[in-house]
LOKE-902875 format. One record per residue (C-alpha): residue in one letter; x, y, z. Coordinates in Angstrom, 3 decimals, always signed. Last residue first. Example, Ala and Ser with C-alpha at 12.3 -4.5 7.8 and 13.67 -1.06 7.14 Angstrom:
<sites>
(s; (+13.670; -1.060; +7.140))
(a; (+12.300; -4.500; +7.800))
</sites>
This chain:
<sites>
(t; (+41.544; -48.943; +131.940))
(r; (+42.876; -51.709; +134.164))
(r; (+40.706; -54.733; +134.842))
(q; (+40.892; -55.811; +138.472))
(a; (+37.174; -55.929; +139.245))
(f; (+36.116; -56.559; +135.634))
(k; (+35.483; -60.304; +135.799))
(d; (+34.404; -60.018; +139.435))
(t; (+31.362; -57.999; +138.301))
(a; (+30.286; -60.789; +135.961))
(a; (+31.031; -63.583; +138.440))
(a; (+28.985; -61.756; +141.083))
(v; (+26.087; -61.450; +138.622))
(a; (+26.223; -65.146; +137.740))
(e; (+26.364; -66.238; +141.388))
(a; (+23.470; -63.982; +142.354))
(m; (+21.374; -65.217; +139.427))
(g; (+21.881; -68.937; +139.951))
(p; (+18.511; -69.672; +141.492))
(d; (+16.122; -66.694; +141.414))
(g; (+16.629; -63.767; +143.803))
(a; (+17.500; -61.282; +141.058))
(s; (+13.998; -61.878; +139.731))
(h; (+13.360; -62.015; +135.992))
(s; (+13.412; -65.814; +135.464))
(a; (+16.170; -68.160; +136.556))
(e; (+16.911; -71.881; +136.132))
(r; (+19.241; -71.731; +133.107))
(v; (+21.074; -68.484; +133.757))
(v; (+21.993; -67.167; +130.308))
(v; (+25.342; -65.361; +130.208))
(l; (+25.783; -63.135; +127.144))
(e; (+29.290; -61.757; +126.591))
(a; (+29.504; -58.286; +125.070))
(d; (+32.356; -56.887; +122.919))
(p; (+30.659; -58.038; +119.705))
(w; (+27.637; -55.833; +120.477))
(a; (+24.771; -56.271; +117.980))
(r; (+24.514; -60.007; +118.690))
(a; (+24.673; -59.313; +122.428))
(v; (+21.793; -56.822; +122.221))
(e; (+19.707; -59.242; +120.144))
(w; (+20.390; -62.074; +122.597))
(a; (+19.395; -59.909; +125.563))
(t; (+16.134; -59.080; +123.757))
(a; (+15.470; -62.739; +122.878))
(v; (+15.824; -63.674; +126.566))
(p; (+12.209; -62.736; +127.222))
(g; (+11.674; -59.634; +129.374))
(q; (+8.849; -60.059; +131.852))
(m; (+8.801; -63.829; +131.287))
(d; (+12.418; -64.473; +132.204))
(w; (+12.717; -68.245; +131.869))
(r; (+16.323; -68.349; +130.602))
(g; (+17.335; -65.663; +133.100))
(h; (+19.688; -62.991; +131.773))
(v; (+23.188; -61.751; +132.584))
(l; (+24.837; -59.472; +129.999))
(v; (+28.596; -59.006; +130.408))
(a; (+30.320; -56.053; +128.787))
(p; (+33.522; -54.816; +127.184))
(i; (+33.526; -51.320; +125.624))
(g; (+35.337; -51.388; +122.255))
(h; (+32.287; -50.591; +120.120))
(l; (+29.586; -49.042; +122.327))
(r; (+28.481; -46.516; +119.670))
(p; (+27.791; -49.482; +117.370))
(m; (+24.811; -50.316; +119.670))
(e; (+22.890; -47.261; +118.454))
(r; (+20.295; -49.154; +116.421))
(l; (+19.553; -51.448; +119.365))
(v; (+18.900; -48.539; +121.733))
(q; (+16.797; -46.654; +119.187))
(g; (+14.383; -49.515; +118.454))
(d; (+11.363; -47.230; +118.869))
(e; (+12.630; -43.707; +119.351))
(l; (+13.258; -43.130; +123.033))
(w; (+11.066; -41.022; +125.316))
(a; (+10.776; -44.008; +127.700))
(g; (+8.175; -45.385; +125.262))
(h; (+5.894; -42.558; +126.355))
(r; (+3.312; -44.755; +128.075))
(f; (+6.271; -46.722; +129.391))
(y; (+7.711; -43.799; +131.302))
(r; (+4.351; -42.625; +132.647))
(a; (+3.260; -46.077; +133.773))
(t; (+6.583; -46.684; +135.506))
(i; (+6.644; -43.371; +137.361))
(r; (+3.088; -43.601; +138.705))
(a; (+3.341; -47.294; +139.543))
(f; (+6.610; -46.956; +141.449))
(a; (+5.549; -43.799; +143.286))
(s; (+2.197; -45.189; +144.426))
(r; (+3.522; -48.616; +145.345))
(w; (+6.333; -47.073; +147.406))
(r; (+3.878; -44.922; +149.349))
(p; (+1.525; -47.848; +149.896))
(d; (+4.336; -49.994; +151.388))
(l; (+3.625; -53.707; +150.972))
(e; (+5.652; -53.912; +147.755))
(w; (+8.580; -52.294; +149.538))
(a; (+8.518; -54.821; +152.377))
(t; (+9.002; -57.504; +149.748))
(p; (+6.258; -59.852; +148.667))
(e; (+6.859; -63.573; +149.365))
(r; (+7.873; -65.925; +146.573))
(n; (+6.537; -69.434; +147.005))
(p; (+5.267; -69.910; +143.437))
(n; (+8.741; -69.206; +141.979))
(l; (+8.084; -68.306; +138.344))
(t; (+9.373; -64.801; +138.994))
(l; (+8.423; -61.162; +138.494))
(i; (+5.076; -61.848; +136.816))
(s; (+2.799; -61.697; +139.863))
(s; (+4.633; -58.724; +141.370))
(e; (+4.091; -56.519; +138.313))
(w; (+0.388; -57.386; +138.219))
(a; (-0.157; -56.698; +141.937))
(v; (+1.897; -53.504; +141.576))
(w; (-0.458; -52.129; +138.930))
(d; (-3.593; -53.123; +140.845))
(d; (-2.378; -51.484; +144.062))
(a; (-1.300; -48.339; +142.220))
(a; (-4.670; -48.097; +140.470))
(k; (-6.477; -48.576; +143.778))
(r; (-4.510; -45.768; +145.424))
(r; (-4.925; -43.369; +142.512))
(v; (-8.693; -43.845; +142.473))
(a; (-8.878; -43.362; +146.243))
(p; (-6.723; -40.224; +145.959))
(d; (-9.262; -38.591; +143.580))
(p; (-7.500; -36.043; +141.347))
(d; (-6.583; -38.830; +138.889))
(n; (-2.882; -39.095; +138.068))
(l; (-2.581; -42.833; +138.656))
(l; (-5.847; -43.338; +136.780))
(e; (-4.553; -41.587; +133.655))
(d; (-1.298; -43.546; +133.677))
(y; (-3.378; -46.674; +134.203))
(a; (-5.259; -46.086; +130.971))
(a; (-2.074; -45.246; +129.066))
(v; (-0.462; -48.491; +130.201))
(l; (-3.632; -50.467; +129.545))
(d; (-3.876; -49.401; +125.901))
(t; (-7.121; -50.837; +124.519))
(a; (-9.431; -49.412; +127.174))
(g; (-12.994; -50.649; +126.532))
(a; (-13.995; -50.788; +130.171))
(p; (-11.827; -48.517; +132.291))
(a; (-8.723; -50.134; +133.800))
(g; (-8.683; -52.222; +136.997))
(a; (-10.409; -55.091; +135.207))
(r; (-7.376; -55.549; +132.966))
(f; (-5.109; -56.074; +135.961))
(r; (-7.535; -58.562; +137.473))
(d; (-7.766; -60.385; +134.151))
(w; (-3.969; -60.276; +133.924))
(e; (-3.620; -62.132; +137.222))
(q; (-6.095; -64.826; +136.144))
(p; (-4.601; -65.155; +132.668))
(f; (-0.917; -65.373; +133.661))
(f; (+0.644; -66.997; +130.585))
(r; (-1.782; -65.409; +128.092))
(g; (-1.465; -62.145; +130.022))
(l; (+2.111; -61.775; +128.829))
(g; (+0.805; -60.252; +125.610))
(h; (-0.770; -57.187; +127.248))
(y; (+1.280; -55.362; +129.886))
(l; (+4.748; -56.834; +129.398))
(w; (+4.318; -57.804; +125.736))
(e; (+3.203; -54.309; +124.716))
(i; (+6.147; -52.827; +126.620))
(e; (+8.612; -55.124; +124.834))
(a; (+6.974; -54.422; +121.474))
(r; (+7.234; -50.662; +122.069))
(r; (+10.965; -50.989; +122.649))
(s; (+12.087; -50.491; +126.230))
(t; (+15.643; -51.861; +125.675))
(t; (+15.636; -54.600; +128.310))
(v; (+18.282; -56.904; +129.766))
(a; (+17.599; -58.847; +132.947))
(v; (+21.053; -57.952; +134.369))
(l; (+23.568; -55.623; +132.735))
(v; (+27.299; -55.242; +133.356))
(v; (+29.096; -52.525; +131.387))
(e; (+32.770; -51.585; +131.159))
(t; (+34.933; -48.434; +131.087))
(v; (+32.280; -45.798; +130.381))
(r; (+32.911; -42.046; +130.260))
(e; (+33.962; -41.872; +126.588))
(p; (+30.801; -43.764; +125.670))
(h; (+28.640; -40.822; +126.841))
(s; (+25.296; -40.959; +124.986))
(q; (+25.610; -44.647; +124.079))
(a; (+26.652; -45.430; +127.661))
(y; (+23.663; -43.494; +129.006))
(h; (+21.291; -45.280; +126.609))
(l; (+22.688; -48.681; +127.557))
(g; (+22.549; -47.940; +131.259))
(l; (+18.993; -46.595; +131.060))
(t; (+17.793; -49.679; +129.218))
(s; (+19.727; -51.860; +131.668))
(g; (+18.307; -49.946; +134.627))
(w; (+14.808; -50.818; +133.391))
(s; (+15.817; -54.457; +134.110))
(g; (+19.141; -54.213; +135.979))
(g; (+22.012; -51.788; +135.539))
(f; (+25.758; -51.586; +136.151))
(v; (+27.965; -49.001; +134.432))
(m; (+31.730; -48.995; +135.027))
(w; (+33.314; -45.622; +135.535))
(r; (+35.323; -42.831; +133.950))
(r; (+36.516; -39.470; +135.299))
(v; (+34.903; -39.678; +138.728))
(g; (+34.978; -36.640; +141.020))
(r; (+31.776; -37.484; +142.864))
(d; (+30.042; -34.292; +141.630))
(v; (+31.185; -34.918; +138.061))
(r; (+29.814; -38.450; +138.020))
(l; (+26.615; -37.337; +139.763))
(r; (+26.022; -34.607; +137.211))
(e; (+26.565; -37.166; +134.429))
(i; (+24.062; -39.546; +135.971))
(d; (+21.573; -36.688; +136.400))
(r; (+21.920; -35.769; +132.725))
(v; (+21.018; -39.346; +131.767))
(l; (+18.089; -39.217; +134.194))
(h; (+16.722; -36.005; +132.663))
(a; (+16.924; -37.519; +129.180))
(t; (+15.014; -40.577; +130.401))
(t; (+12.235; -38.353; +131.707))
(n; (+11.260; -36.785; +135.030))
(v; (+10.788; -33.036; +134.544))
(s; (+7.159; -33.475; +133.457))
(l; (+6.696; -35.533; +136.607))
(d; (+5.727; -32.539; +138.735))
(t; (+5.116; -33.698; +142.309))
(e; (+1.699; -32.426; +143.471))
(f; (+0.364; -35.962; +143.877))
(d; (+3.049; -36.964; +146.348))
(a; (+3.932; -40.583; +145.627))
(a; (+6.380; -39.290; +143.018))
(h; (+8.677; -38.032; +145.766))
(p; (+10.171; -34.537; +145.591))
(t; (+12.786; -35.563; +146.517))
(s; (+15.069; -38.575; +146.305))
(r; (+14.952; -41.132; +149.118))
(g; (+13.474; -43.898; +146.997))
(s; (+11.872; -42.587; +143.835))
(g; (+10.918; -39.263; +142.235))
(r; (+14.138; -38.853; +140.298))
(q; (+16.411; -41.895; +140.317))
(d; (+17.722; -43.147; +143.651))
(f; (+21.509; -43.311; +143.598))
(l; (+24.269; -45.869; +143.985))
(i; (+28.049; -45.526; +143.754))
(i; (+30.175; -48.588; +144.563))
(r; (+33.924; -47.950; +144.762))
(y; (+34.948; -51.472; +143.896))
(a; (+37.827; -53.811; +144.709))
(r; (+37.575; -54.462; +148.439))
(p; (+33.783; -54.218; +148.357))
(d; (+33.605; -57.062; +145.791))
(f; (+30.401; -56.176; +143.976))
(q; (+26.815; -57.474; +143.972))
(r; (+26.292; -56.712; +147.656))
(r; (+25.558; -53.004; +147.333))
(m; (+22.444; -53.757; +145.300))
(g; (+21.070; -55.708; +148.257))
(p; (+20.800; -52.517; +150.288))
(s; (+18.039; -51.397; +147.888))
(c; (+17.969; -48.574; +145.350))
(g; (+14.752; -46.936; +144.135))
(t; (+11.923; -48.828; +142.436))
(g; (+10.859; -45.992; +140.139))
(p; (+11.601; -47.160; +136.624))
(g; (+11.476; -49.899; +137.611))
(g; (+15.070; -50.911; +137.835))
(h; (+18.084; -49.528; +139.616))
(l; (+21.163; -48.044; +137.979))
(c; (+24.441; -48.684; +139.802))
(v; (+27.510; -46.555; +139.055))
(v; (+30.873; -48.311; +139.327))
(p; (+34.185; -46.785; +140.372))
(k; (+37.208; -49.113; +140.702))
(g; (+38.551; -48.793; +144.221))
(e; (+40.078; -45.935; +146.193))
(p; (+36.942; -45.286; +148.278))
(n; (+36.626; -49.088; +148.727))
(g; (+33.100; -50.361; +149.382))
(c; (+30.099; -48.075; +149.579))
(e; (+29.011; -44.706; +148.198))
(e; (+25.584; -43.132; +148.484))
(w; (+23.305; -40.905; +146.426))
(y; (+19.891; -39.260; +146.957))
(v; (+18.726; -37.016; +144.125))
(l; (+17.321; -33.558; +144.885))
(n; (+14.862; -32.226; +142.315))
(g; (+13.583; -28.633; +142.028))
(d; (+14.134; -28.618; +138.266))
(g; (+17.860; -28.959; +138.923))
(v; (+20.088; -31.902; +139.773))
(d; (+20.725; -30.900; +143.390))
(l; (+22.591; -33.864; +144.845))
(m; (+21.546; -35.237; +148.247))
(g; (+24.106; -37.061; +150.360))
(h; (+25.921; -40.259; +151.231))
(a; (+29.340; -41.423; +152.360))
(y; (+30.816; -44.541; +153.971))
(p; (+27.739; -46.499; +152.961))
(e; (+26.949; -49.691; +154.917))
(i; (+27.927; -53.202; +153.973))
(e; (+26.229; -56.594; +153.868))
(p; (+28.526; -59.361; +152.743))
(y; (+29.177; -60.242; +149.088))
(v; (+26.797; -62.558; +147.349))
(v; (+26.954; -66.253; +146.568))
(m; (+23.628; -68.032; +147.006))
</sites>
């Protein structure tokens, strides 16, 4: 597996983005290097140290942040009293712009994985003048069909795991995302805890086709499970507050911005068809399909493909 060495941030802090929210940010690599903003998945996973290792630290000024309610940002979505009405896709796009201004960046590369690719595409479409290049991994656009597949259709390939997931919702529920969103905001903490456990169990079971995958420390943390499930269910219940198909319709706004899209051939969470559709609508994008990989960044060939994608733009002048 080819990844860059472990590094620590040379700067970090909390950015006041309004609505009572403080967003954690950090910078790694070369302070004089090419700026890149990293958008984590989920929504609600938070950043991990591994995200720092996808870029040449000699070439890049790597800027990461935990999206509202997740990671080290406050208030945390695991706390029941945290108001999620001020945590939407539009809020996150504004947060990215606030972070860019706060860090003194005029233009930067956008990097995003899974949910972060939806967010990265929508941010770039909203502010194309601020984006130099784009690298996306496990491409999604959060269309209703993609969400329906993830929490309903995919069950035909994981019937035992989906049956457990289905059993965690009230009998007769036809929209499991909406049902879990209700459970994850139930006044009873025991109800919320079980719903979070069931949600994360389903998400973990479909992340990769590797039968020997071990759960991460995050997945074993009840606080992380609660925040991740609560944020994800809310976002997808509302279609990420995007018009259905909006991201694909607005691809012409990215004309002239070069990109690399890295996607696993056997990605079950987000079938490769979505990445192909994005690439077809974006002549400036190169689609790299990793033959042995699924959705997980730890699958064979993914680290090498992502490093090659970021290396491609490391020395590109803008």
